[in-house]
C-alpha positions as CSV (number, residue, x, y, z in Angstrom):
1,M,-15.2,102.1,-21.2
2,P,-12.1,101.6,-22.9
3,Q,-11.8,97.8,-22.1
4,I,-15.1,97.1,-23.9
5,S,-14.0,99.1,-27.0
6,Q,-10.8,97.0,-27.1
7,L,-12.7,93.8,-27.0
8,A,-14.0,94.2,-30.5
9,A,-10.6,95.0,-31.9
10,T,-8.8,92.1,-30.1
11,Y,-11.7,89.7,-30.2
12,A,-11.1,88.6,-33.8
13,S,-7.4,88.2,-33.2
14,Q,-8.0,86.1,-30.1
15,I,-10.5,83.9,-31.9
16,F,-8.0,83.4,-34.7
17,W,-5.1,82.5,-32.4
18,M,-7.3,80.3,-30.4
19,A,-8.4,78.4,-33.5
20,V,-4.8,78.2,-34.7
21,F,-3.6,76.9,-31.2
22,F,-6.5,74.3,-30.9
23,G,-6.1,73.3,-34.5
24,F,-2.3,72.8,-33.9
25,I,-3.1,70.7,-30.8
26,F,-5.8,68.8,-32.6
27,F,-3.5,67.9,-35.5
28,V,-0.4,67.2,-33.4
29,I,-2.0,65.3,-30.6
30,G,-5.3,64.1,-32.2
31,R,-3.8,63.0,-35.6
32,G,-0.2,62.3,-34.6
33,M,0.0,61.0,-31.1
34,V,-3.4,59.4,-30.4
35,P,-3.2,56.8,-33.2
36,K,0.3,55.8,-31.9
37,V,-1.1,55.5,-28.3
38,M,-4.1,53.5,-29.6
39,A,-1.9,51.3,-31.7
40,N,0.2,50.6,-28.5
41,V,-3.0,49.9,-26.5
42,E,-4.2,47.5,-29.2
43,A,-0.9,45.8,-29.4
44,R,-0.8,45.4,-25.7
45,D,-4.3,44.0,-25.6
46,K,-3.4,41.6,-28.4
47,Q,-0.3,40.6,-26.5
48,I,-2.2,40.0,-23.3
49,A,-4.9,38.0,-25.2
50,D,-2.2,35.9,-26.8
51,D,-0.4,35.4,-23.5
52,L,-3.7,34.4,-21.9
53,A,-4.4,31.9,-24.7
54,A,-0.9,30.5,-24.4
55,A,-1.3,30.2,-20.6
56,E,-4.6,28.4,-21.1
57,A,-3.1,26.0,-23.6
58,A,-0.1,25.4,-21.3
59,R,-2.6,24.7,-18.4
60,K,-4.5,22.3,-20.6
61,A,-1.3,20.5,-21.6
62,A,-0.2,20.4,-17.9
63,D,-3.6,19.0,-16.9
64,E,-3.3,16.3,-19.6
65,Q,0.2,15.4,-18.5
66,E,-0.9,15.3,-14.9
67,E,-3.8,13.0,-15.8
68,A,-1.4,10.8,-17.8
69,W,1.0,10.7,-14.9
70,R,-1.9,9.8,-12.5
71,V,-3.0,7.0,-14.8
72,Q,0.5,5.7,-15.1
73,S,1.1,6.0,-11.3
74,N,-2.2,4.2,-10.6
75,A,-1.2,1.4,-13.1
76,Q,2.2,1.1,-11.5
77,R,0.7,1.1,-8.0
78,A,-1.7,-1.7,-9.1
79,Q,1.2,-3.6,-10.6
80,A,3.2,-3.2,-7.3
81,Q,0.2,-4.4,-5.3
82,A,-0.1,-7.4,-7.6
83,L,3.6,-8.2,-7.1
84,I,3.3,-7.8,-3.4
85,A,0.2,-10.1,-3.3
86,K,2.0,-12.7,-5.5
87,A,5.1,-12.5,-3.2
88,K,2.9,-13.0,-0.1
89,A,1.1,-15.9,-1.8
90,D,4.5,-17.5,-2.8
91,A,5.9,-17.0,0.7
92,A,2.7,-18.5,2.2
93,A,2.9,-21.5,-0.1
94,A,6.6,-21.9,0.7
95,S,6.0,-21.7,4.4
96,E,3.1,-24.1,4.1
97,K,5.3,-26.6,2.3
98,T,8.0,-26.2,5.0
99,L,5.3,-26.6,7.7
100,A,4.0,-29.7,6.0
101,K,7.5,-31.2,5.9
102,A,8.0,-30.4,9.5
103,D,4.6,-31.8,10.4
104,A,5.5,-35.0,8.5
105,K,8.8,-35.3,10.4
106,I,7.1,-34.6,13.7
107,D,4.4,-37.2,13.0
108,E,7.0,-39.7,12.0
109,R,9.0,-39.1,15.2
110,L,5.8,-39.2,17.2
111,N,4.8,-42.6,15.7
112,E,8.3,-44.0,16.3
113,A,8.2,-42.7,19.9
114,T,4.7,-44.1,20.4
115,A,5.9,-47.5,19.1
116,R,8.9,-47.5,21.4
117,I,6.8,-46.5,24.4
118,A,4.3,-49.3,23.6
119,E,7.1,-51.8,23.1
120,A,8.7,-50.7,26.4
121,R,5.3,-50.9,28.2
122,N,4.7,-54.4,26.8
123,G,8.2,-55.4,27.8
124,A,7.7,-53.9,31.3
125,L,4.3,-55.7,31.6
126,K,5.9,-59.0,30.7
127,E,8.7,-58.5,33.2
128,I,6.1,-57.5,35.8
129,E,4.1,-60.7,35.0
130,A,7.2,-62.8,35.2
131,V,8.3,-61.3,38.5
132,A,4.7,-61.5,39.9
133,A,4.3,-65.1,38.8
134,E,7.6,-66.0,40.4
135,A,6.7,-64.0,43.5
136,A,3.3,-65.7,43.6
137,G,4.9,-69.1,43.3
138,D,7.3,-68.3,46.2
139,I,4.6,-66.9,48.4
140,V,2.4,-70.0,47.9
141,A,5.4,-72.3,48.5
142,R,6.2,-70.5,51.8
143,L,2.7,-70.3,53.0
144,T,1.4,-73.7,52.0
145,G,4.5,-75.6,51.3
146,A,3.1,-76.7,48.0
147,K,5.0,-76.2,44.8
148,V,3.2,-74.2,42.1
149,D,3.8,-74.8,38.4
150,A,5.3,-71.7,36.6
151,K,2.6,-71.9,33.9
152,A,-0.2,-72.0,36.4
153,A,1.3,-69.1,38.4
154,S,1.7,-67.1,35.2
155,A,-1.9,-67.8,34.2
156,A,-3.2,-66.7,37.7
157,V,-1.2,-63.5,37.5
158,K,-2.5,-62.7,34.0
159,E,-6.1,-63.3,35.2
160,A,-5.6,-61.1,38.2
161,L,-4.0,-58.3,36.1
162,N,-6.7,-58.4,33.4
163,G,-9.7,-58.9,35.7
């Protein structure tokens, strides 16, 4: 077989060229390109780690600022509530004073009106007594023909009204 006899002659040559070819690939790719790719991968990993660290620091800073804002907001809210409560208390005190003044005026007017009513009632009672005493004197004079003294008629009317 001629193919087998050629194998021995070309075998050494094929092994040589295969070693040259794989050696070339090993040195070009393995020694030249792989370190550059690995350097890029490491640089990328370092950049990603740095970015993650910066993002974590930014998140912590944002959380701190948010907490500071919440504390300030709560303080301002409490301050506003205190101002509102003070304003309500001031308004209540002012309206209480106004109501007290109005009550005093109303009480004063009521007392004046009560005094006027009592005075008018007493005056009306005196007039009724005077008219009743006069009428009683006239009635007695017409019925009996006797003349009644004004003081006695007035005393009899007072006794009848009170009794």
